[in-house]
C-alpha positions, 0 to 999 in steps of 0.5 A: 529813444533810439527807435524814434531817432532811427525813424527821424532819419528814414527817407519817407519821414524826412520827405514828409516833414519839410524844409527842416529835413526831419524832426531833429527832436531831443526825444528824451526831453520831448517825451519826458516833458509835461507841458499840459498842452500836448502828448506823444503817443506810440502806435503799435501793431496788435502784437506790440511792435511799435510802428508810428508816432503821433503828437496831439496838441492844443494849438491855442496853448502850445508855447511856440505858437506854431499855428499862430496867435488867436487860435480857437481854444476848442481845437486839436492838431495832430502829427502822425508818421509811420516809422518804417517804409515797409509799414506804409500802405498797410492800414496802420495809419488809418487805424491809428488815426481813428483811435487818436481822433476818438481820443481827441473827440472824447473831450466834449469841448473839442470842436475840430482837429487840424493837420498840416501836410506839405502841399507836395505830399499828395499821398497824405492829402488822400489819406486825410480826405479818406478820413473825412478831413476837408482842406480849408487853406493853403498856408506857409509854416516857416519855409514849409508850403502846407495845406491845412485840413480840418475835421469837425466833430462828427 
């Protein structure tokens, strides 16, 4: 929990997360929760050092309806962030995303995966586009101006 809280406070994480200025999660409650519509994963280096956190949700079942009402039932949505700035640009995010995407698409019912980076986060746009995501719309999520990207089943 202490590591996740420290990552929440990192400037590059705060900048990537939008108007709320960071996640401000109650990590104990989030990690221990068994909602059935999502999961939290920790990405590690080969030697077991934690470097990233990933959330995967079913946006049609997620209770806050962040993605709106009437979302297709055959989607997943992913949030990923690298905890320490020194670990950015080293290929960790790409490796972790490939593993998470494979995990999502292992479910035959999943047709596509969504992500919603801030419009201002140009680095993340290039990252998702390199992974094959295509921009499908510009959308406001609360106070955050985001692009929605989609990756259809390979």
